[in-house]
DOTI-727415 format. One record per atom (N, C-alpha, C): z, x, y. Coordinates in steps of 0.02 Angstrom, whole numbers, padded with zeros to 5 digits, always signed. Example, Ala and Ser with C-alpha at 12.3 -4.5 7.8 and 13.67 -1.06 7.14 Angstrom:
BEGIN
+00390+00660-00284
+00390+00615-00225
+00390+00660-00165
+00354+00642-00112
+00357+00684-00053
+00394+00645+00002
//
This chain:
BEGIN
-00781+00943+00233
-00735+00942+00283
-00667+00983+00283
-00649+01020+00341
-00595+01061+00359
-00535+01023+00350
-00483+01032+00337
-00411+01009+00318
-00401+00991+00384
-00394+01001+00441
-00383+00981+00497
-00416+00920+00507
-00481+00912+00498
-00505+00863+00509
-00494+00806+00467
-00475+00807+00414
-00451+00760+00345
-00376+00747+00377
-00334+00770+00403
-00273+00759+00427
-00305+00714+00491
-00336+00736+00537
-00354+00704+00597
-00379+00618+00566
-00430+00616+00528
-00447+00561+00527
-00391+00508+00495
-00350+00518+00457
-00271+00474+00451
-00232+00473+00501
-00217+00534+00541
-00171+00499+00595
-00193+00470+00651
-00266+00480+00665
-00294+00462+00713
-00318+00398+00684
-00339+00375+00639
-00360+00303+00623
-00320+00255+00652
-00348+00214+00685
-00312+00161+00739
-00264+00124+00713
-00283+00091+00653
-00218+00047+00622
-00165+00106+00612
-00160+00160+00583
-00105+00205+00559
-00078+00233+00629
-00110+00238+00680
-00076+00257+00753
-00040+00217+00775
-00062+00141+00775
-00014+00098+00786
+00042+00075+00758
+00037+00084+00680
+00095+00086+00644
+00146+00153+00652
+00118+00196+00673
+00157+00260+00684
+00203+00245+00751
+00168+00202+00803
+00196+00193+00854
+00249+00143+00858
+00246+00085+00815
+00287+00030+00813
+00344+00072+00772
+00336+00123+00728
+00385+00149+00695
+00436+00184+00741
+00403+00218+00792
+00423+00254+00842
+00476+00226+00886
+00458+00166+00894
+00489+00123+00948
+00539+00089+00914
+00544+00066+00859
+00592+00044+00813
+00641+00077+00804
+00627+00159+00791
+00660+00206+00783
+00723+00217+00841
+00689+00208+00913
+00726+00220+00960
+00777+00167+00985
+00747+00108+00957
+00801+00041+00972
+00856+00061+00914
+00845+00062+00852
+00883+00075+00811
+00941+00124+00831
+00931+00183+00842
+00956+00241+00859
+00997+00230+00925
+00985+00181+00973
+01016+00176+01041
+01072+00116+01020
+01041+00076+00982
+01092+00007+00974
+01122+00017+00913
+01109+00047+00856
+01155+00048+00786
+01183+00132+00758
+01235+00105+00749
+01278+00170+00731
+01317+00164+00662
+01290+00121+00618
+01349+00086+00561
+01295+00113+00502
+01327+00150+00445
+01304+00161+00386
+01243+00111+00361
+01273+00046+00371
+01234-00008+00332
+01175+00000+00351
+01160+00008+00402
+01091+00013+00434
+01046+00058+00383
+01073+00117+00351
+01048+00151+00310
+01028+00124+00246
+01079+00079+00222
+01061+00048+00171
+01001-00021+00165
+01002-00042+00240
+00943-00073+00241
+00897-00053+00246
+00888+00009+00285
+00815+00032+00284
+00800+00055+00210
+00851+00088+00160
+00831+00100+00087
+00798+00031+00058
+00828-00023+00068
+00807-00091+00050
+00740-00113+00082
+00720-00090+00128
+00657-00090+00152
+00599-00056+00105
+00616+00006+00102
+00581+00052+00065
+00571+00020-00008
+00630+00012-00024
+00606-00027-00114
+00572-00091-00110
+00581-00144-00053
+00549-00197-00047
+00476-00206-00045
+00474-00140-00010
+00386-00134-00013
+00365-00112-00068
+00386-00061-00107
+00376-00035-00176
+00348-00097-00214
+00398-00149-00205
+00378-00209-00262
+00323-00257-00234
+00324-00260-00158
+00260-00313-00125
+00204-00277-00122
+00211-00192-00139
+00140-00175-00139
+00104-00193-00203
+00142-00183-00257
+00122-00176-00320
+00108-00259-00324
+00153-00301-00319
+00139-00388-00329
+00075-00392-00286
+00063-00372-00223
+00005-00393-00187
-00055-00366-00214
-00050-00306-00242
-00113-00278-00266
-00125-00303-00325
-00083-00317-00374
-00106-00339-00426
-00111-00422-00448
-00081-00469-00399
-00090-00534-00415
-00137-00575-00345
-00142-00525-00300
-00182-00554-00234
-00263-00516-00221
-00230-00453-00223
-00301-00417-00208
-00347-00418-00270
-00332-00427-00330
-00370-00437-00391
-00371-00514-00432
-00369-00552-00392
-00376-00624-00382
-00463-00636-00419
-00467-00690-00472
-00533-00704-00475
-00555-00728-00420
-00619-00698-00397
-00670-00717-00353
-00655-00805-00328
-00645-00806-00289
-00628-00896-00252
-00691-00921-00239
-00706-00981-00227
-00763-01008-00221
-00764-01016-00153
-00707-01040-00112
-00708-01031-00045
-00743-00971-00012
-00790-00971+00032
-00821-00912+00058
-00793-00884+00106
-00748-00923+00136
-00696-00871+00195
-00635-00833+00157
-00617-00879+00102
-00552-00834+00070
-00600-00773+00031
-00654-00783-00004
-00684-00727-00029
-00703-00679+00019
-00722-00689+00080
-00736-00633+00128
-00682-00599+00136
-00615-00625+00137
-00550-00586+00151
-00526-00542+00100
-00554-00561+00037
-00527-00534-00011
-00591-00465-00016
-00647-00473-00006
-00687-00429-00011
-00668-00370+00045
-00651-00384+00121
-00628-00338+00154
-00563-00311+00140
-00517-00346+00116
-00451-00318+00090
-00464-00285+00036
-00507-00290-00027
-00500-00257-00087
-00564-00246-00110
-00592-00296-00127
-00657-00308-00166
-00707-00255-00152
-00726-00240-00088
-00779-00191-00060
-00733-00114-00065
-00680-00121-00063
-00666-00052-00084
-00660-00012-00169
-00667-00080-00209
-00680-00039-00281
-00752-00030-00271
-00801-00059-00241
-00864-00056-00230
-00889+00011-00201
-00842+00026-00147
-00862+00090-00118
-00785+00121-00096
-00757+00154-00162
-00692+00193-00137
-00685+00233-00079
-00733+00271-00067
-00719+00321-00032
-00738+00296+00048
-00751+00233+00063
-00772+00224+00123
-00705+00207+00176
-00703+00258+00218
-00650+00263+00271
-00623+00194+00292
-00674+00148+00314
-00663+00093+00361
-00636+00055+00309
-00642+00056+00231
-00618+00003+00189
-00548+00038+00164
-00526+00098+00163
-00469+00128+00139
-00401+00107+00152
-00400+00082+00234
-00331+00069+00242
-00340-00011+00264
-00270-00027+00248
-00266-00103+00247
-00259-00128+00342
-00305-00156+00357
-00318-00195+00413
-00239-00214+00450
-00244-00182+00511
-00178-00199+00555
-00181-00281+00564
-00236-00314+00570
-00221-00383+00567
-00187-00428+00507
-00186-00399+00449
-00148-00397+00395
-00106-00383+00379
-00075-00317+00387
-00016-00293+00392
+00031-00302+00443
+00010-00306+00497
+00089-00324+00549
+00106-00416+00541
+00068-00464+00522
+00102-00524+00516
+00139-00522+00452
+00125-00482+00397
+00177-00475+00345
+00226-00450+00357
+00231-00397+00395
+00277-00355+00409
+00338-00400+00448
+00308-00427+00501
+00340-00480+00546
+00378-00534+00502
+00344-00557+00450
+00379-00614+00418
+00435-00585+00365
+00418-00519+00343
+00477-00477+00307
+00525-00479+00340
+00521-00440+00424
+00579-00444+00458
+00613-00515+00478
+00566-00551+00475
+00608-00626+00497
+00643-00639+00446
+00630-00642+00367
+00670-00661+00311
+00729-00633+00324
+00716-00542+00341
+00782-00519+00330
+00831-00535+00391
+00808-00565+00444
+00848-00568+00499
+00877-00632+00488
+00853-00686+00445
+00896-00745+00424
+00933-00729+00382
+00946-00678+00353
+00997-00661+00311
+01052-00622+00330
+01028-00554+00372
+01083-00531+00411
+01098-00530+00483
+01051-00570+00514
+01066-00598+00570
+01083-00565+00643
+01050-00485+00640
+01060-00444+00682
+00993-00417+00690
+00953-00409+00752
+00906-00357+00769
+00907-00292+00732
+00951-00261+00748
+00957-00176+00726
+00960-00197+00653
+00984-00233+00596
+00989-00241+00539
+00909-00261+00508
+00875-00295+00552
+00810-00321+00538
+00768-00273+00549
+00779-00236+00601
+00721-00165+00621
+00743-00122+00580
+00793-00107+00549
+00812-00051+00503
+00769-00059+00443
+00787-00125+00419
+00745-00151+00347
+00659-00151+00376
+00643-00158+00430
+00570-00160+00433
+00543-00082+00444
+00587-00054+00470
+00579+00027+00481
+00557+00054+00397
+00601+00038+00344
+00588+00057+00287
+00539+00025+00259
+00509-00027+00275
+00452-00059+00271
+00401-00035+00289
+00393-00003+00350
+00340+00042+00373
+00328+00113+00352
+00393+00148+00332
+00386+00196+00323
+00351+00212+00242
+00363+00155+00201
+00334+00137+00132
+00257+00130+00144
+00257+00101+00190
+00182+00079+00209
+00127+00137+00216
+00166+00184+00265
+00132+00228+00281
+00127+00293+00217
+00189+00285+00180
+00168+00336+00118
+00115+00311+00071
+00118+00239+00063
+00069+00205+00029
+00001+00225+00061
-00020+00220+00119
-00073+00232+00152
-00089+00301+00134
-00048+00349+00148
-00057+00423+00143
-00080+00440+00064
-00038+00418+00023
-00066+00412-00053
-00121+00407-00058
-00159+00340-00032
-00194+00307-00037
-00264+00340-00026
-00258+00375+00048
-00298+00425+00064
-00297+00482+00027
-00255+00519+00006
-00254+00581-00025
-00301+00559-00082
-00295+00510-00128
-00326+00494-00195
-00398+00491-00180
-00426+00476-00112
-00495+00464-00107
-00530+00512-00076
-00496+00570-00036
-00533+00613-00017
-00504+00694-00042
-00557+00741-00018
-00522+00786-00058
-00477+00849-00016
-00419+00797-00051
-00359+00841-00046
-00313+00856-00110
-00294+00920-00137
-00257+00921-00180
-00190+00915-00159
-00155+00865-00192
-00077+00865-00187
-00041+00946-00204
+00006+00936-00181
+00039+01012-00178
+00117+00995-00238
+00121+00948-00251
+00159+00946-00299
+00121+00913-00365
+00144+00922-00437
+00130+00893-00497
+00148+00830-00499
+00184+00794-00468
+00196+00750-00458
+00142+00694-00422
+00121+00731-00346
+00079+00708-00313
+00003+00696-00346
-00014+00761-00391
-00077+00772-00440
-00078+00698-00488
-00030+00682-00523
-00017+00627-00574
-00046+00569-00540
+00001+00536-00484
-00021+00486-00438
-00087+00479-00436
-00102+00538-00394
-00187+00524-00371
-00212+00505-00436
-00222+00542-00489
-00254+00532-00559
-00260+00473-00577
-00193+00445-00568
-00182+00371-00600
-00214+00326-00550
-00224+00326-00484
-00252+00279-00439
-00330+00287-00459
-00353+00346-00464
-00424+00360-00486
-00435+00341-00542
-00389+00336-00595
-00419+00288-00659
-00420+00219-00639
-00375+00190-00609
-00373+00123-00577
-00457+00102-00555
-00471+00155-00521
-00540+00140-00480
-00603+00153-00533
-00591+00200-00577
-00643+00216-00618
-00640+00205-00689
-00596+00183-00706
-00575+00172-00777
-00568+00107-00825
-00511+00073-00774
-00489+00000-00789
-00445-00015-00737
-00475-00074-00689
-00451-00102-00635
-00394-00152-00652
-00368-00160-00723
-00310-00207-00744
-00251-00161-00760
-00251-00092-00732
-00195-00050-00756
-00181-00012-00690
-00111+00040-00696
-00101+00083-00642
-00111+00058-00566
-00064+00003-00555
-00086-00028-00484
-00049-00004-00425
+00023+00047-00446
+00054+00076-00404
+00014+00132-00361
+00010+00130-00307
-00024+00172-00272
+00026+00235-00234
+00089+00206-00210
+00129+00246-00182
+00170+00280-00231
+00196+00245-00304
+00237+00271-00349
+00210+00206-00405
+00219+00266-00467
+00193+00219-00534
+00272+00200-00562
+00318+00207-00528
+00377+00174-00537
+00361+00092-00568
+00363+00050-00538
+00349-00017-00537
+00301-00040-00601
+00250+00002-00610
+00185+00017-00656
+00231+00007-00727
+00279+00044-00716
+00315+00067-00780
+00357+00000-00797
+00393-00028-00753
+00443-00084-00767
+00384-00142-00788
+00324-00154-00753
+00309-00218-00778
+00227-00193-00836
+00230-00149-00871
+00203-00129-00940
+00131-00123-00904
+00107-00094-00845
+00028-00071-00825
+00024+00011-00821
+00066+00038-00831
+00067+00106-00832
+00031+00130-00908
-00019+00142-00924
-00039+00150-01002
-00068+00230-00997
-00067+00249-01067
-00104+00301-01081
-00178+00295-01068
-00223+00340-01033
-00289+00320-01019
-00328+00314-01083
-00309+00361-01132
-00338+00353-01206
-00340+00283-01238
-00291+00247-01230
-00282+00202-01255
-00326+00138-01225
-00337+00146-01150
-00379+00089-01107
-00451+00095-01116
-00490+00041-01139
-00556+00046-01133
-00594+00041-01061
-00637+00077-01051
-00665+00076-00975
-00681+00000-00968
-00676-00021-00917
-00690-00105-00887
-00763-00109-00858
-00799-00145-00877
-00874-00160-00854
-00863-00167-00772
-00803-00219-00753
-00804-00239-00687
-00760-00191-00636
-00751-00140-00658
-00692-00080-00619
-00723-00079-00561
-00781-00093-00524
-00826-00058-00465
-00846-00140-00439
-00839-00198-00478
-00861-00248-00458
-00810-00314-00480
-00760-00317-00434
-00699-00364-00446
-00719-00455-00441
-00779-00447-00408
-00815-00521-00397
-00835-00535-00452
-00852-00507-00510
-00879-00529-00566
-00817-00539-00619
-00757-00522-00617
-00703-00537-00661
-00689-00593-00672
-00675-00625-00733
-00671-00691-00754
-00588-00711-00760
-00552-00656-00766
-00472-00656-00764
-00441-00583-00750
-00382-00599-00726
-00329-00534-00735
-00293-00540-00785
-00268-00471-00806
-00216-00472-00846
-00143-00489-00837
//
């Protein structure tokens, strides 16, 4: 597939397009209503918060032991289990909008309760969305025939593929390995055994 087609598949994917429109609308609102340096800090906090929630969600929710409840199992299969079975399926590659939007609204609502202004909450939400889009792009690059242009990007792609094809209990960070370093899940691949359940999370008995 030509590069043009690869980029089109990303930016014109429905869920990604919607998030870009929301980000644009929030940016216009904050630009018109807010003019203080503190908003830049709130935006940065949104970036950092998403990095940690991305890791925590991936490790502790998406990799849960398969539940007995069939509706819950179906949810996890759509959000992550099936992605491990078929890592390159474009329809399973992105987080669905029905999952991301409610979570973003909750995050913005919590921040609004703390900061008490819409511009502050929207600035934080913008940071969340930018980091979400970075996550989605790096995830997309990891599973598509795109070679990152930096050594760091090549490394991040390699780590994510190790998560999919070596051992699902390590290398949870998709947008950045920084949080993996903090929590001890960034390992030398030579020290990690190949997991028997790396492509079938439903058969996992427990997570590390």
